[in-house]
KOLSE-46526 format. One line per 4 residues: their letters; for each residue x, y, z of C-alpha. Coordinates in Angstrom, 1 decimal. Layout:
REM residues N
a	X/Y/Z | ...
//
This chain:
REM residues 628
flsn	-52.4/-112.4/66.9 | -55.3/-114.5/65.6 | -55.5/-115.5/61.9 | -56.4/-118.0/59.2
phfs	-59.6/-119.7/60.5 | -60.7/-123.0/58.7 | -63.5/-125.5/59.3 | -63.0/-129.2/59.9
pdgt	-64.4/-131.4/57.1 | -67.2/-132.5/59.5 | -68.1/-128.9/60.2 | -67.9/-129.2/63.9
kiaf	-64.8/-127.2/64.7 | -62.8/-124.2/63.5 | -59.0/-124.3/63.7 | -57.1/-121.1/63.6
tvsv	-53.6/-119.8/64.2 | -52.5/-117.9/67.3 | -49.1/-116.2/67.1 | -47.3/-114.5/70.0
pdre	-44.1/-112.5/70.1 | -41.3/-114.2/72.0 | -38.4/-112.2/73.5 | -36.3/-115.3/74.3
tngy	-36.1/-116.4/70.6 | -36.6/-112.8/69.3 | -39.3/-114.2/67.0 | -42.9/-115.4/67.0
lsdl	-44.4/-118.6/68.2 | -47.4/-119.9/66.2 | -49.8/-122.6/67.4 | -53.1/-124.1/66.5
ylyd	-56.2/-123.6/68.5 | -59.8/-124.9/68.1 | -63.2/-123.5/68.6 | -65.8/-126.2/69.1
lgkk	-69.1/-125.1/67.7 | -71.2/-127.5/69.7 | -69.5/-127.0/73.1 | -68.7/-123.3/72.4
tvsr	-65.2/-123.8/73.9 | -61.7/-122.8/72.9 | -58.8/-125.3/73.2 | -55.1/-125.4/72.4
vtcs	-53.9/-128.1/70.1 | -50.1/-127.5/69.6 | -47.6/-126.0/72.0 | -44.2/-125.9/70.2
gdak	-44.7/-122.6/68.4 | -44.0/-124.0/64.9 | -47.4/-124.6/63.4 | -47.6/-121.8/60.8
twsw	-48.5/-123.8/57.7 | -51.3/-126.3/58.2 | -54.4/-128.1/57.0 | -57.2/-130.3/58.0
taen	-57.2/-133.9/56.9 | -60.1/-135.9/55.6 | -60.1/-137.7/59.0 | -60.6/-134.4/60.8
tlif	-57.1/-134.4/62.2 | -54.6/-131.6/61.6 | -51.3/-131.7/59.7 | -48.7/-129.0/59.7
taar	-45.1/-128.4/58.5 | -42.4/-128.4/61.1 | -38.8/-129.7/61.8 | -38.4/-130.7/65.5
taal	-35.0/-132.4/65.5 | -31.6/-131.1/64.6 | -31.3/-133.6/61.7 | -34.7/-132.5/60.3
kkek	-33.9/-128.8/60.7 | -30.7/-129.4/58.6 | -32.7/-131.2/55.9 | -35.2/-128.3/56.0
engt	-32.4/-125.9/55.2 | -31.7/-127.9/52.1 | -35.3/-127.7/50.8 | -37.1/-130.6/52.4
sfly	-40.4/-130.1/54.3 | -41.8/-132.4/57.0 | -45.4/-133.0/57.8 | -46.6/-133.7/61.3
eisp	-50.1/-134.9/62.3 | -51.9/-134.3/65.5 | -55.4/-135.1/66.8 | -57.7/-132.1/67.5
sgge	-58.0/-133.4/71.1 | -54.2/-132.9/71.5 | -51.4/-135.3/72.3 | -48.1/-135.7/70.7
aqci	-47.7/-134.6/67.1 | -46.1/-137.3/64.9 | -43.8/-136.7/61.9 | -45.6/-138.7/59.2
tsip	-43.7/-137.9/55.9 | -41.2/-135.7/54.1 | -41.7/-133.8/50.9 | -38.7/-132.9/48.7
atvt	-39.8/-129.2/48.3 | -40.2/-126.1/50.4 | -44.0/-126.1/51.2 | -45.6/-122.7/51.8
girl	-49.2/-123.8/51.8 | -51.4/-127.0/52.3 | -55.0/-127.5/51.4 | -57.1/-130.7/51.5
lpdg	-58.5/-131.8/48.2 | -61.9/-133.6/47.9 | -60.3/-136.9/46.9 | -58.1/-136.9/50.1
ryll	-55.0/-135.7/48.5 | -53.5/-132.3/49.1 | -52.9/-129.2/47.1 | -49.5/-127.8/48.0
tirh	-48.0/-124.4/47.3 | -44.3/-124.9/47.0 | -41.4/-122.5/46.4 | -39.3/-123.7/43.5
dnyr	-35.8/-122.4/42.6 | -35.1/-122.9/38.9 | -31.4/-122.0/39.6 | -31.0/-124.2/42.6
dtrk	-28.3/-126.5/41.2 | -26.1/-123.5/40.2 | -26.8/-121.1/43.0 | -23.8/-120.3/45.1
ksye	-23.7/-119.1/48.8 | -21.0/-116.5/48.2 | -22.6/-114.5/45.4 | -25.9/-114.1/43.5
vfde	-26.6/-113.8/39.8 | -29.5/-111.6/38.6 | -30.9/-111.9/35.2 | -34.5/-110.8/35.5
lpfw	-36.9/-108.3/37.2 | -37.7/-108.4/40.0 | -34.6/-110.0/41.3 | -35.5/-109.4/44.9
angq	-38.9/-109.0/46.7 | -39.8/-107.6/50.1 | -40.2/-110.3/52.7 | -38.9/-112.9/50.3
givn	-35.3/-111.9/49.7 | -33.7/-112.9/46.4 | -36.4/-114.2/44.0 | -34.4/-114.4/40.8
kkrt	-35.7/-117.4/38.9 | -37.7/-118.5/42.0 | -41.4/-119.3/41.5 | -44.4/-120.4/43.6
rlav	-45.9/-123.5/42.0 | -48.7/-125.8/42.7 | -48.3/-129.6/43.4 | -50.7/-132.4/44.1
ydle	-49.5/-134.6/47.0 | -50.7/-138.1/47.8 | -49.9/-138.8/51.5 | -50.3/-142.6/51.1
sgsc	-48.0/-143.1/48.1 | -45.7/-140.2/48.7 | -46.3/-138.9/45.1 | -45.8/-135.2/44.7
eivt	-46.7/-134.0/41.2 | -45.9/-130.4/40.3 | -48.8/-129.2/38.0 | -47.7/-125.7/37.0
pdye	-44.9/-124.7/34.6 | -41.3/-124.0/35.7 | -41.4/-120.2/35.3 | -45.1/-119.6/36.1
nvea	-45.5/-117.8/39.5 | -48.8/-118.8/41.2 | -50.1/-115.8/43.1 | -53.5/-117.3/44.4
swve	-55.4/-120.5/44.0 | -58.8/-122.0/45.0 | -60.1/-125.5/45.2 | -63.5/-125.8/43.4
gddt	-65.9/-128.7/43.7 | -64.6/-132.2/43.5 | -62.2/-131.9/40.7 | -61.2/-128.3/39.9
ilyv	-58.5/-125.9/40.9 | -58.6/-122.2/39.8 | -55.5/-120.2/40.0 | -54.1/-116.8/39.2
ssly	-50.5/-116.6/37.9 | -47.9/-114.7/36.0 | -45.6/-116.4/33.6 | -42.2/-114.7/32.9
tdkk	-38.5/-115.5/32.3 | -37.1/-112.0/32.0 | -39.3/-109.2/33.3 | -42.5/-109.7/35.3
dvyq	-45.2/-107.5/34.0 | -48.3/-106.3/35.9 | -50.8/-108.6/34.1 | -52.0/-112.0/35.3
glkq	-53.8/-114.9/33.8 | -56.5/-117.1/35.2 | -56.2/-120.9/34.7 | -58.1/-124.0/35.5
ytvs	-56.5/-127.4/36.4 | -58.6/-130.6/36.4 | -57.3/-132.9/39.1 | -58.6/-136.2/37.7
tgel	-57.3/-135.7/34.2 | -54.3/-133.4/34.7 | -55.7/-131.0/32.0 | -54.6/-127.4/32.3
etlv	-56.7/-124.7/30.6 | -56.3/-121.0/30.3 | -59.5/-119.1/31.1 | -58.2/-115.5/30.9
eqkn	-55.0/-114.7/29.0 | -52.2/-113.0/30.7 | -52.2/-109.8/28.7 | -54.3/-106.9/30.1
msid	-55.8/-107.7/33.5 | -54.9/-108.1/37.2 | -57.0/-110.7/39.0 | -57.5/-111.0/42.7
yaci	-60.1/-113.7/43.4 | -61.9/-116.4/41.4 | -64.6/-119.0/42.0 | -67.5/-120.8/40.3
lkgk	-71.0/-119.4/40.9 | -74.0/-121.2/39.4 | -71.6/-123.0/37.1 | -69.9/-119.9/35.7
vtff	-66.3/-118.8/36.6 | -66.6/-115.4/38.3 | -63.7/-113.2/39.4 | -62.6/-109.9/40.7
gsym	-60.3/-108.1/38.3 | -59.1/-104.8/36.8 | -57.9/-103.6/33.5 | -56.0/-100.8/35.3
keyg	-56.8/-98.3/32.4 | -58.5/-95.4/34.2 | -56.8/-95.2/37.6 | -53.6/-97.2/37.1
fnen	-52.3/-100.2/39.0 | -54.1/-99.2/42.2 | -57.5/-99.3/40.5 | -60.3/-101.1/42.4
dkly	-61.5/-104.4/41.0 | -64.8/-104.9/39.3 | -66.7/-108.3/39.1 | -66.4/-110.3/35.9
tved	-67.4/-113.7/34.4 | -65.5/-115.6/31.8 | -66.9/-118.3/29.5 | -65.3/-119.8/26.4
gkve	-62.5/-117.2/26.7 | -64.9/-114.2/26.7 | -64.7/-111.9/29.7 | -67.9/-110.0/30.5
llsd	-68.5/-107.4/33.2 | -70.9/-108.6/35.9 | -70.8/-105.6/38.2 | -69.3/-102.1/37.7
ydds	-68.1/-102.0/41.3 | -66.1/-99.0/42.6 | -65.2/-99.8/46.2 | -62.2/-101.8/47.5
irnt	-62.4/-105.6/47.9 | -60.0/-105.8/50.8 | -59.3/-104.5/54.3 | -57.0/-101.5/54.2
iccd	-57.6/-100.3/57.7 | -54.1/-99.4/59.2 | -53.0/-101.9/61.8 | -49.7/-102.6/63.5
ckfa	-51.2/-105.5/65.5 | -51.6/-108.2/62.8 | -49.0/-110.9/62.3 | -50.6/-113.0/59.6
dgas	-53.7/-113.1/57.5 | -55.9/-115.6/55.8 | -58.8/-115.5/53.3 | -60.3/-112.1/52.7
aihd	-62.8/-113.5/50.3 | -64.7/-116.9/50.4 | -67.7/-118.3/48.6 | -70.4/-120.9/48.7
edki	-72.6/-122.2/45.8 | -74.6/-118.9/45.6 | -72.4/-116.0/46.8 | -69.0/-114.5/47.2
yfia	-68.4/-113.1/50.7 | -65.6/-110.5/50.8 | -64.2/-107.7/52.9 | -64.5/-104.1/51.7
tlrk	-63.2/-100.9/53.2 | -65.7/-98.1/53.5 | -64.3/-94.7/54.5 | -63.1/-95.6/58.1
qsvi	-64.0/-99.3/58.6 | -64.0/-102.6/56.9 | -67.3/-104.5/56.3 | -68.4/-107.8/55.0
rtfd	-70.3/-107.8/51.6 | -71.6/-110.4/49.2 | -72.1/-110.7/45.5 | -74.4/-113.2/44.0
aegn	-74.2/-114.9/40.5 | -76.2/-112.1/39.0 | -73.9/-109.4/40.3 | -76.2/-108.1/43.0
meti	-74.2/-106.7/45.9 | -75.3/-106.6/49.6 | -73.5/-105.4/52.7 | -74.3/-107.9/55.4
ldrq	-72.1/-106.7/58.3 | -71.4/-103.0/58.7 | -69.9/-102.1/62.0 | -67.0/-99.9/63.1
gsvh	-63.8/-101.9/63.3 | -61.5/-103.9/61.1 | -62.3/-107.4/59.6 | -59.2/-109.4/58.8
tlak	-60.0/-113.0/57.6 | -63.2/-114.9/56.8 | -64.6/-118.5/57.1 | -68.1/-119.8/56.6
sgnt	-70.3/-122.7/57.7 | -74.0/-123.0/57.0 | -75.5/-119.5/57.3 | -72.9/-118.2/59.7
vyft	-69.8/-116.2/58.7 | -66.8/-116.5/61.1 | -64.1/-113.9/61.1 | -61.1/-112.5/62.9
gmrd	-61.1/-108.8/63.5 | -60.8/-105.9/65.9 | -63.7/-104.3/67.7 | -64.2/-101.6/70.3
mglt	-60.6/-100.4/70.3 | -59.5/-103.9/71.1 | -57.0/-106.4/69.6 | -57.9/-109.3/67.3
ecya	-60.4/-112.0/68.3 | -62.6/-114.5/66.5 | -66.3/-113.6/65.9 | -69.4/-115.1/64.4
fdgn	-72.1/-113.4/62.4 | -75.3/-115.4/61.9 | -77.2/-112.8/59.8 | -78.8/-111.2/62.8
getk	-76.1/-110.5/65.3 | -72.4/-110.7/66.0 | -71.0/-113.0/68.7 | -67.5/-112.8/70.2
ltsf	-66.0/-116.3/70.4 | -62.5/-115.8/71.9 | -60.9/-113.6/74.5 | -57.2/-114.1/74.0
ndav	-56.4/-110.4/74.5 | -58.9/-109.3/77.1 | -56.6/-109.6/80.1 | -53.7/-107.6/78.6
maer	-56.1/-104.9/77.3 | -57.6/-104.6/80.8 | -54.1/-103.9/82.2 | -53.4/-101.1/79.7
svcp	-54.6/-97.5/79.3 | -56.3/-97.2/75.9 | -57.1/-93.6/74.9 | -60.2/-93.2/72.8
veef	-60.2/-91.8/69.2 | -62.3/-88.7/68.8 | -63.8/-88.1/65.3 | -64.9/-85.0/63.4
tfty	-65.3/-84.0/59.8 | -63.9/-80.8/58.2 | -63.9/-79.3/54.7 | -60.9/-78.4/52.6
kdle	-61.5/-77.0/49.1 | -65.1/-78.3/49.1 | -63.8/-81.8/50.1 | -65.2/-83.3/53.3
ldgy	-62.4/-85.1/55.2 | -62.4/-87.1/58.4 | -60.3/-86.0/61.3 | -59.2/-88.2/64.2
vikp	-57.6/-87.1/67.5 | -56.3/-89.1/70.4 | -55.9/-87.0/73.5 | -53.0/-87.6/75.8
vnfd	-53.6/-89.9/78.8 | -55.1/-88.1/81.9 | -55.9/-85.1/79.7 | -56.1/-81.8/81.5
pdkt	-57.9/-79.0/79.5 | -56.0/-76.4/81.3 | -52.6/-77.7/80.2 | -50.8/-77.7/76.8
ypgi	-49.3/-80.7/75.1 | -47.1/-81.5/72.2 | -48.8/-83.1/69.2 | -47.9/-85.6/66.5
ltih	-49.3/-85.8/63.0 | -49.1/-89.3/61.7 | -49.5/-90.2/58.0 | -50.5/-93.6/56.8
ggpr	-48.8/-95.6/54.1 | -50.2/-96.8/50.8 | -51.2/-94.3/49.7 | -54.3/-96.5/49.4
atfg	-54.6/-97.3/53.1 | -57.1/-96.0/55.6 | -57.1/-94.7/59.2 | -60.1/-95.3/61.4
ptff	-61.1/-95.3/65.1 | -59.5/-98.7/65.7 | -56.6/-99.8/68.0 | -53.2/-98.7/66.7
hese	-50.4/-99.5/69.1 | -48.0/-96.9/67.9 | -50.5/-94.1/68.4 | -51.6/-95.4/71.8
vfan	-47.9/-95.5/73.0 | -47.5/-91.8/72.2 | -50.9/-90.8/73.6 | -49.9/-92.6/76.9
agyf	-46.6/-90.7/76.9 | -48.4/-87.4/76.9 | -48.9/-86.4/73.2 | -51.9/-85.5/71.2
vfft	-51.9/-87.8/68.1 | -53.9/-86.8/65.1 | -54.5/-88.2/61.6 | -56.7/-88.1/58.5
nplg	-57.4/-89.9/55.3 | -56.2/-87.4/52.6 | -56.9/-87.7/49.0 | -55.2/-90.9/47.8
sdgr	-56.6/-93.0/50.6 | -58.8/-96.0/50.2 | -62.4/-96.5/51.3 | -64.1/-93.8/49.2
gnef	-63.9/-95.1/45.6 | -61.5/-94.8/42.8 | -61.8/-91.1/42.1 | -61.0/-90.1/45.7
adit	-58.0/-92.5/45.8 | -56.5/-91.4/42.5 | -53.5/-89.1/43.1 | -51.4/-90.5/40.3
gkhg	-49.0/-87.8/39.2 | -49.9/-85.6/42.1 | -47.9/-86.9/45.0 | -46.8/-84.1/47.4
gidf	-49.6/-81.8/46.2 | -53.2/-82.1/47.3 | -52.3/-84.9/49.7 | -49.8/-82.6/51.5
eccm	-52.4/-79.8/51.5 | -55.0/-82.2/53.1 | -52.5/-83.0/55.9 | -51.7/-79.4/56.6
altd	-55.5/-78.5/56.6 | -56.0/-81.2/59.2 | -53.2/-79.7/61.3 | -54.8/-76.3/61.1
evlk	-58.2/-77.8/62.1 | -56.8/-79.7/65.0 | -55.1/-76.5/66.4 | -58.4/-74.7/66.0
rypq	-60.5/-77.4/67.7 | -57.9/-78.3/70.4 | -56.2/-75.2/71.8 | -54.3/-77.4/74.3
vdek	-52.1/-78.6/71.4 | -48.8/-76.6/71.5 | -48.3/-75.4/67.9 | -44.6/-74.7/68.7
hlgv	-44.1/-78.4/69.6 | -45.5/-80.4/66.7 | -44.1/-83.6/65.3 | -44.8/-85.5/62.1
mggs	-44.2/-89.2/61.3 | -45.2/-91.9/58.8 | -44.0/-95.0/57.0 | -43.7/-96.0/53.4
yggf	-45.9/-93.5/51.5 | -46.2/-91.9/55.0 | -42.4/-91.8/55.0 | -42.5/-90.1/51.6
mtnw	-45.0/-87.6/53.0 | -42.8/-87.0/56.1 | -39.8/-86.3/53.8 | -42.0/-84.0/51.7
vign	-43.3/-82.1/54.8 | -39.9/-81.2/56.1 | -38.8/-79.8/52.8 | -42.0/-77.7/52.3
ttrf	-42.8/-76.3/55.7 | -41.0/-75.5/58.9 | -44.0/-75.7/61.2 | -42.9/-79.1/62.7
aaac	-40.3/-79.2/65.4 | -39.3/-82.9/64.8 | -40.0/-85.7/62.3 | -39.7/-89.4/62.0
sqrs	-39.5/-90.8/58.5 | -39.8/-94.6/58.3 | -39.1/-96.9/55.3 | -39.4/-93.8/53.2
isnw	-39.1/-92.5/49.6 | -37.0/-89.5/48.8 | -36.0/-89.9/45.1 | -38.3/-91.3/42.5
vskc	-35.6/-91.5/39.9 | -33.4/-93.8/41.9 | -36.2/-95.7/43.6 | -37.9/-96.9/40.4
mttd	-34.8/-98.9/39.4 | -33.8/-100.3/42.8 | -37.0/-101.8/44.4 | -39.2/-104.8/43.7
igyy	-42.2/-102.8/42.4 | -40.5/-99.6/41.4 | -40.0/-100.4/37.7 | -43.8/-100.6/37.2
fnmd	-45.8/-99.4/40.2 | -43.8/-96.2/41.1 | -43.6/-95.0/37.5 | -47.3/-95.6/37.2
qika	-48.0/-93.6/40.4 | -45.8/-90.6/39.4 | -46.9/-90.8/35.7 | -43.3/-90.3/34.7
dpwn	-40.0/-92.2/34.0 | -36.3/-91.3/34.1 | -35.9/-91.1/30.3 | -38.8/-89.2/29.0
spek	-39.9/-87.2/32.0 | -37.1/-87.0/34.6 | -38.0/-83.5/35.5 | -41.5/-84.6/36.7
mwqh	-40.0/-87.4/38.8 | -37.6/-85.0/40.4 | -40.4/-82.4/40.9 | -42.2/-85.0/43.1
splk	-39.1/-86.1/44.9 | -38.6/-84.8/48.5 | -34.9/-84.8/48.0 | -35.3/-81.9/45.6
yvnm	-36.5/-79.7/48.5 | -34.2/-80.9/51.3 | -32.0/-77.8/51.0 | -34.9/-75.9/52.5
aktp	-35.5/-78.3/55.4 | -34.8/-77.2/59.0 | -36.7/-80.0/60.9 | -34.6/-82.5/63.0
tlfi	-35.5/-85.9/61.5 | -35.1/-89.5/62.6 | -34.9/-92.1/59.9 | -36.1/-95.7/60.7
qsde	-35.0/-98.1/57.9 | -34.4/-101.8/57.3 | -31.6/-103.1/55.2 | -33.7/-105.8/53.6
dyrc	-36.6/-103.5/52.7 | -36.8/-104.1/49.0 | -40.1/-102.2/48.7 | -38.6/-98.9/49.9
wmgd	-35.0/-99.6/49.7 | -32.5/-98.0/52.1 | -30.9/-96.0/49.4 | -33.7/-93.5/49.6
aiqm	-33.4/-93.1/53.4 | -29.6/-92.8/53.1 | -29.9/-90.0/50.4 | -32.3/-88.0/52.6
fsal	-30.3/-88.5/55.7 | -27.0/-87.6/54.0 | -28.6/-84.5/52.5 | -29.9/-83.2/55.8
kyfg	-26.5/-83.8/57.4 | -24.8/-82.0/54.4 | -27.1/-78.9/55.0 | -26.5/-78.9/58.7
vear	-29.9/-80.2/59.9 | -30.0/-82.5/62.9 | -30.6/-86.1/61.6 | -30.2/-89.6/62.9
mclf	-30.7/-93.0/61.2 | -31.4/-96.3/62.9 | -30.8/-99.1/60.3 | -32.1/-102.5/61.3
hgen	-30.3/-105.5/60.0 | -32.3/-108.4/58.7 | -35.6/-106.6/58.7 | -37.8/-105.6/55.8
hels	-40.7/-103.3/55.0 | -42.8/-105.0/57.7 | -40.6/-104.0/60.7 | -43.3/-102.2/62.5
rsgk	-45.8/-105.0/62.0 | -43.9/-108.3/62.0 | -40.3/-107.4/62.7 | -38.3/-109.2/65.4
pkhr	-39.8/-108.3/68.8 | -36.6/-106.7/70.1 | -36.3/-104.7/67.0 | -39.9/-103.5/67.3
irrm	-39.2/-102.4/70.8 | -36.0/-100.6/69.8 | -37.9/-98.9/67.0 | -40.4/-97.5/69.4
temm	-37.6/-96.5/71.8 | -35.8/-94.6/69.1 | -39.0/-92.7/68.1 | -39.9/-92.0/71.7
ewfe	-36.5/-90.6/72.6 | -36.4/-88.5/69.5 | -39.7/-86.8/70.1 | -39.0/-86.4/73.8
kylk	-35.8/-84.5/72.9 | -37.4/-82.1/70.4 | -41.1/-81.8/71.5 | -40.8/-81.8/75.2
//
């Protein structure tokens, strides 16, 4: 897994992270690699597997957080971070300092100091190991665990003096930040002490004077990226009034507290192409003096676009595939991404052509059978939809095969003809795998993506229309041996499918939603996002929440169903999977649940390697039992 490319201060090298799964430790090893622009060579810098958080120094060396002795590891558990320094040419990394905070990010400032992102616990002195106290929302967050009174804050660190000055307030949670020019830091944050709302503020911190200024009040906007173009603060943001919390950002400027629309943009500003082969990310938007460079998802692929200071938009790289992270030097944009049904590599785009810079995954891909994705379009209710089919390995047109409908999460995610490990495993096991982007998906603007208050309606119909179309186009698919699977929103849809049709012989519901009434008050985003999506709440419109809950229809389900769930998934908490599983068992339907300890919502993407293997084994054995 390649991620997070950054240029050296002298502009001659790109450092990036390479992470690999490790069965021995049942974790992931992350090390730093370099691409030399002059020599056009790739070299490894670290080899201990612990270089996840790092930065360039002003002297063109690399620093990263680690703890390489038993004593340091113990201190790390108590909230101390240690910085190691290493030369780009390699050698032994040296521990150069300790910082009395949990450091989650490091960036070099123009004056040679560092901007740190730290995790601060406002209840640290009173927190006990044997119990937790909750007094705010959210009190837990997926992938972070207990977050009650914990905040991400910014600090300016001087390596020479050891001074570490926290520059943001105690209860302000910094959600993104950017270093501007020689003396400015822009950051997006949310300040709360009781209940976190959906709105964010934009602030500016002047490094030399310590002055903190509010540019956009935290009252009615969400903000995703900010920079200074031609002397004016420019940012992506949304008022979330027309399409809810999932509404795509537009481009704005702010001056003297006045926010003005610069571009009435309708597409996404991020990569939402589904992928189970990413471990970490990096910048999805960057800028220079003249333009913002950002990733956008268009129908079935992610592209690179630009906005200039006047709000003019241009698509500079439009090619099938998935772009993950960006960096830029001179007139060349460098990115990590997936091309030609392959895994992630580093690429360069100079305005004329695209060059592949690395080949980390070529050898393993050459050893594997990768089945191609076939594409077609079809019409349902005057709506043109994209259909995708992966034929089983060694396909014989004179034979019949079981088929699996897979439904993506989100709902604002996107399927495309890119490598997806889970689908390839099933295709290589002798299954047809087919999928679409139903209404609610990203990549086609706000109106297409808006299914607020409609979950389980038109989106379900789109998936069934795809199934009909696949059976018509591919007579080799055995309609008596069809399966359905999906995770998150796809898990909701799987639960919905089994209660509203009996056409599927088996199902696998992962990190799912079954009961909107209970989910909205148990998960990290349920109290705002889920109620917004359903357009209902448990007090004024419980009937509507129940109407859109798969649990309501479980008494009609007949489909044997496997549930894959993690006990630390606070995005789609295990209560929903347990309710659906228990109801199926109550009504005499074959059901099985595999509950993974210590995993969260990202099990299929960044879970422990042995757990990811077990997950695939559970799914494979379930479908083998009922579809073959």
